[in-house]
Backbone as numpy.savetxt, mean C-alpha at the origin, in Angstrom:
# Nx Ny Nz CAx CAy CAz Cx Cy Cz
-0.36 -23.51 26.42 -0.92 -22.08 26.19 -0.54 -20.77 26.25
0.95 -20.94 27.59 1.88 -19.76 27.28 2.22 -19.66 25.79
2.62 -20.21 24.88 3.32 -20.03 23.71 2.72 -19.54 22.74
1.10 -20.15 23.22 0.07 -19.20 22.10 0.02 -18.04 22.72
-0.05 -17.35 23.30 0.05 -16.04 24.41 1.39 -15.11 23.64
2.43 -15.72 23.65 2.97 -15.33 23.01 3.28 -14.76 21.41
2.58 -15.65 20.89 2.76 -15.38 19.32 1.56 -14.82 19.16
0.58 -14.59 19.65 -0.51 -13.24 19.42 0.47 -12.47 20.36
0.96 -12.45 20.70 1.17 -11.09 22.39 2.51 -10.50 21.13
3.84 -10.86 20.20 4.40 -10.11 18.98 4.07 -10.84 18.18
3.20 -11.64 17.29 2.51 -10.80 16.34 1.64 -9.46 16.57
1.35 -9.45 17.62 0.28 -7.94 17.39 0.87 -6.62 17.15
2.73 -6.70 18.17 2.73 -5.89 18.91 3.65 -5.83 17.61
4.27 -6.34 16.82 4.99 -5.94 15.10 4.52 -5.93 14.09
2.47 -6.44 14.20 1.69 -5.90 12.98 1.66 -4.31 13.62
1.56 -3.84 15.24 1.37 -2.70 15.10 2.58 -1.75 14.73
3.02 -1.81 14.99 5.04 -1.60 14.66 4.81 -1.31 13.16
4.73 -2.32 12.22 4.62 -2.21 11.01 3.67 -0.62 10.48
2.69 -0.89 11.12 1.50 -0.32 10.39 1.72 1.26 10.91
2.44 1.38 12.08 2.59 2.79 12.84 3.78 3.36 11.44
4.52 2.08 11.45 5.88 2.64 10.23 5.34 3.47 9.26
4.25 2.29 8.64 3.97 3.18 7.05 3.44 4.18 7.10
3.02 4.15 8.26 1.67 5.45 8.18 2.79 6.75 8.61
3.37 6.56 9.25 4.89 7.65 9.99 5.47 7.90 8.53
5.94 6.52 7.59 6.72 7.76 6.52 5.46 7.99 5.45
4.09 7.46 5.25 3.72 8.28 4.48 3.10 9.87 4.66
2.76 9.83 5.94 2.69 11.09 6.46 4.05 12.32 6.33
4.96 11.71 6.66 6.40 12.66 6.21 6.15 13.06 5.03
6.30 11.64 3.59 6.56 12.22 2.61 5.03 13.37 2.27
3.93 13.43 2.93 2.91 14.44 2.72 3.00 15.69 3.16
3.73 15.65 4.22 4.36 16.83 5.19 4.45 17.74 3.83
6.25 16.90 3.67 7.13 17.36 2.42 6.59 17.29 1.50
5.78 16.66 0.98 6.05 16.84 -0.95 5.20 18.46 -1.13
4.91 18.23 -2.98 4.03 19.40 -3.00 3.07 18.26 -3.73
1.47 18.97 -4.14 0.54 18.61 -4.23 0.19 19.58 -5.54
-0.52 18.42 -6.49 -1.01 18.71 -7.55 -1.92 17.91 -7.56
-2.52 18.07 -8.99 -3.39 17.52 -9.52 -3.52 17.00 -11.19
-3.32 15.68 -11.62 -2.61 15.28 -12.31 -4.06 14.57 -13.80
-3.87 14.22 -14.80 -4.94 14.32 -15.55 -4.72 12.48 -16.67
-5.64 11.55 -16.65 -5.37 10.39 -16.42 -5.33 10.84 -18.05
-4.13 10.58 -18.95 -4.26 10.61 -20.48 -4.29 8.97 -21.02
-3.95 7.98 -20.61 -4.41 6.56 -21.37 -4.67 5.70 -20.11
-5.45 4.82 -20.52 -5.38 3.77 -19.62 -5.43 2.60 -20.71
-4.83 1.18 -20.13 -4.96 0.30 -20.62 -4.93 -1.50 -19.43
-5.67 -1.87 -19.85 -5.40 -3.40 -19.27 -4.29 -4.73 -19.04
-3.65 -4.53 -18.27 -2.04 -5.59 -18.20 -2.87 -7.20 -18.22
-3.13 -8.34 -19.00 -3.09 -9.40 -18.33 -1.43 -9.83 -17.75
-1.06 -9.98 -16.57 -0.61 -10.57 -15.99 -0.36 -12.64 -15.69
0.43 -13.70 -15.42 0.54 -14.21 -14.70 1.23 -14.35 -13.88
1.12 -15.69 -12.44 2.42 -15.69 -11.74 1.85 -16.87 -11.03
2.93 -17.64 -10.65 3.59 -19.13 -11.02 3.59 -19.26 -9.33
3.29 -19.97 -8.93 3.55 -20.32 -7.42 3.37 -21.61 -7.46
5.21 -21.95 -6.37 5.07 -23.79 -6.44 5.01 -24.22 -5.35
3.96 -25.45 -5.16 3.98 -25.95 -3.86 4.94 -26.34 -3.58
5.62 -25.60 -2.56 7.11 -26.45 -2.03 6.51 -27.77 -1.32
5.70 -28.37 -0.92 5.74 -29.75 -0.15 6.09 -30.91 -1.57
5.74 -30.65 -1.99 5.46 -31.48 -3.46 6.28 -30.53 -5.04
7.22 -29.80 -5.16 8.36 -29.46 -5.48 7.42 -29.44 -7.84
7.34 -30.14 -7.92 6.99 -30.33 -9.50 5.34 -29.63 -9.13
4.46 -29.65 -8.36 3.37 -29.33 -8.63 3.36 -27.60 -8.64
3.50 -27.21 -9.72 3.35 -25.35 -9.43 2.14 -25.30 -10.86
1.50 -24.07 -10.10 -0.07 -23.25 -10.03 0.52 -22.51 -11.09
0.03 -21.89 -11.93 0.00 -20.55 -12.54 -1.28 -19.84 -12.63
-1.82 -18.56 -11.70 -2.87 -17.79 -11.64 -3.19 -16.82 -13.26
-3.13 -16.87 -13.24 -4.26 -15.45 -14.49 -4.24 -14.26 -13.78
-3.79 -12.44 -13.68 -4.83 -12.23 -12.98 -4.45 -10.68 -14.02
-5.27 -9.50 -14.00 -5.19 -7.99 -14.58 -5.17 -7.35 -13.60
-4.65 -6.26 -14.69 -4.22 -5.23 -13.76 -4.38 -3.77 -14.86
-4.18 -2.90 -13.52 -4.42 -1.28 -15.05 -3.26 -0.56 -14.43
-2.67 -0.23 -15.73 -1.42 0.47 -15.46 -2.63 2.07 -16.50
-2.17 3.26 -15.44 -2.50 4.35 -15.94 -1.30 5.21 -16.15
-1.53 6.56 -17.25 -0.67 7.54 -17.29 -1.01 8.77 -17.16
-0.48 9.13 -16.33 -0.98 10.54 -15.75 0.15 11.59 -16.10
-0.38 12.77 -16.58 0.13 13.39 -16.95 0.17 15.04 -16.03
1.29 15.05 -15.59 0.74 16.80 -13.90 2.60 17.49 -14.29
2.03 19.27 -14.50 2.80 19.83 -14.36 3.89 20.58 -12.33
5.02 20.55 -12.82 5.20 20.78 -11.63 4.90 21.77 -11.00
5.71 22.23 -10.10 5.85 24.26 -9.67 6.61 24.72 -10.58
8.12 24.07 -11.29 8.83 25.02 -12.30 7.47 24.33 -14.06
6.29 24.59 -13.88 5.93 24.38 -15.08 6.69 23.25 -15.79
7.16 21.97 -15.53 7.25 21.12 -16.22 7.00 19.80 -16.16
6.48 19.99 -17.87 5.64 18.38 -17.85 5.98 16.87 -17.60
4.93 15.91 -16.71 6.00 14.75 -16.48 4.76 14.29 -16.44
4.96 13.15 -16.81 3.77 11.55 -17.03 4.83 10.89 -15.95
3.66 9.87 -15.55 4.19 8.83 -14.28 2.72 7.33 -14.80
3.73 6.83 -14.97 2.50 5.47 -14.75 2.65 4.75 -13.44
1.38 4.47 -13.71 1.10 3.70 -12.18 0.05 2.60 -12.33
0.41 1.70 -11.47 -0.07 0.27 -12.02 -1.25 0.10 -10.61
-2.27 -0.76 -11.44 -3.43 -0.50 -10.59 -4.45 -1.64 -10.54
-4.71 -1.92 -9.71 -5.24 -3.48 -9.85 -6.70 -2.66 -9.44
-7.15 -1.70 -7.78 -8.50 -1.25 -7.45 -10.16 -0.70 -8.40
-8.62 -0.16 -8.59 -9.81 1.17 -9.34 -9.71 1.18 -10.79
-10.69 2.05 -11.71 -10.79 1.77 -12.89 -11.23 3.18 -13.36
-9.99 3.81 -14.09 -10.11 5.50 -13.98 -11.21 5.86 -15.94
-11.33 6.65 -16.10 -11.00 7.66 -17.22 -10.02 8.37 -17.58
-10.19 8.34 -19.03 -9.42 9.62 -19.82 -9.98 10.32 -19.45
-9.12 11.32 -18.89 -9.50 12.98 -18.78 -9.69 13.26 -16.93
-10.18 12.15 -16.31 -10.37 11.85 -14.79 -9.24 12.60 -14.53
-8.98 13.61 -13.19 -8.04 14.37 -13.16 -8.06 13.46 -11.39
-6.88 13.36 -11.39 -6.42 12.57 -10.09 -5.28 13.48 -9.08
-5.51 13.08 -7.89 -4.98 14.15 -6.48 -3.36 12.88 -6.56
-2.23 14.06 -6.71 -0.54 13.73 -6.85 0.11 14.11 -5.67
1.40 13.51 -5.22 2.47 13.86 -4.42 3.29 14.28 -4.63
4.52 15.01 -4.86 5.86 14.35 -5.08 6.85 15.56 -4.63
8.15 14.17 -4.66 9.24 15.83 -3.94 9.33 16.66 -5.18
9.87 17.80 -4.22 10.79 18.42 -5.69 11.11 17.99 -7.01
12.00 17.11 -6.30 13.94 16.93 -7.00 13.75 15.64 -7.29
12.34 15.38 -7.09 12.14 13.52 -7.99 10.44 14.14 -8.22
10.08 14.50 -8.94 8.02 14.35 -9.29 8.40 12.44 -10.35
9.10 12.63 -10.40 9.41 11.31 -11.42 8.56 10.40 -10.73
9.00 10.11 -9.25 8.37 9.18 -8.28 7.16 9.53 -7.66
6.00 9.90 -7.58 5.26 11.07 -8.04 3.59 9.50 -7.14
3.00 10.44 -6.54 2.43 8.74 -5.97 0.69 9.70 -5.70
0.26 8.77 -6.25 -1.43 9.30 -5.28 -1.86 9.30 -4.56
-1.89 10.38 -4.02 -2.55 11.03 -2.35 -3.93 11.12 -2.22
-4.31 10.47 -1.03 -5.30 9.65 -1.00 -5.50 9.30 0.48
-6.66 9.84 0.90 -7.46 8.57 2.44 -6.50 7.04 1.81
-7.12 6.67 1.01 -7.17 5.18 1.04 -6.50 4.45 0.60
-5.82 5.56 -0.24 -4.40 4.79 -1.21 -2.94 4.94 -0.37
-3.20 5.97 1.07 -1.71 5.85 1.65 -1.91 5.86 3.12
-3.49 6.22 3.79 -3.37 5.51 5.33 -4.20 3.98 5.66
-5.12 3.38 4.60 -6.10 2.67 5.13 -5.67 1.49 5.12
-4.05 0.83 4.80 -4.30 -0.16 5.22 -2.98 -0.11 6.19
-2.11 0.45 6.36 -2.08 1.27 7.45 -3.04 1.11 9.12
-4.02 1.88 8.50 -4.71 1.96 10.19 -5.10 0.38 10.13
-5.72 -0.32 9.03 -6.41 -1.77 9.43 -4.90 -2.75 10.12
-4.09 -2.31 9.60 -2.97 -3.38 10.44 -2.80 -2.84 11.86
-2.64 -1.27 12.11 -2.95 -1.81 13.33 -3.67 -1.85 14.05
-5.41 -1.79 13.63 -6.38 -2.31 14.27 -6.05 -3.70 14.47
-5.74 -4.59 13.56 -5.88 -6.39 14.00 -4.24 -6.40 14.88
-3.38 -5.73 14.07 -2.47 -6.03 15.56 -3.01 -5.59 16.68
-3.42 -4.27 17.09 -3.49 -3.85 18.56 -4.82 -5.07 19.62
-5.55 -5.24 18.11 -6.57 -6.67 19.34 -5.81 -7.94 18.94
-4.98 -8.38 18.20 -4.28 -9.14 18.78 -3.22 -9.12 20.04
-2.35 -7.54 19.92 -1.56 -7.75 21.33 -2.50 -8.28 22.44
-3.78 -6.89 22.89 -4.78 -7.00 23.89 -4.92 -8.72 23.76
-5.51 -9.72 22.93 -5.96 -10.21 23.82 -4.63 -11.42 23.61
-3.19 -11.42 23.37 -2.02 -11.84 24.20 -1.73 -10.95 25.34
-2.27 -10.22 25.50 -1.59 -8.77 26.81 -2.66 -9.34 27.90
-4.20 -9.62 27.58 -5.00 -9.80 28.33 -5.26 -12.04 29.12
-4.51 -12.23 27.95 -4.23 -14.07 28.49 -2.78 -14.40 29.72
-1.66 -13.39 29.50 -0.81 -12.86 30.26 -1.35 -12.60 32.11
-2.71 -11.54 31.45 -3.26 -11.07 32.85 -3.86 -12.01 33.16
-4.29 -13.26 32.45 -5.16 -13.99 33.70 -5.14 -15.28 33.98
-3.89 -15.71 33.32 -3.03 -16.85 33.80 -2.21 -16.26 34.94
-1.50 -15.02 35.91 -0.93 -14.38 36.44 -2.26 -15.38 38.21
């Protein structure tokens, strides 16, 4: 029982730290970055395949086909230089001409990111939430064992 609680405690604490680190990184990026709005200039659907090898039976290989959307987004930086950045996304569909919020660092506008709460903070918040649940269950178990 104690080993089970230690696993919950350590996993939860690690997930909380990881989620907090991702959140801090994205927040720092937004604070020091320039904000702008880009325009989607082209979209295309790309078919990809992922090969999984079963480690139990090394000769059993399975291939999974999936599709993702590739967007080319055009924006102008604060010096009015034109940049086109490609984003590989799988969950959203955008139309040509649609405006997209972007954030970029002044020295590296080619590394622009789509800014928005869901894209930058939802994943880390979910990680912190579930990590805190696991940590709490582990901590509560230790308290109840004493």
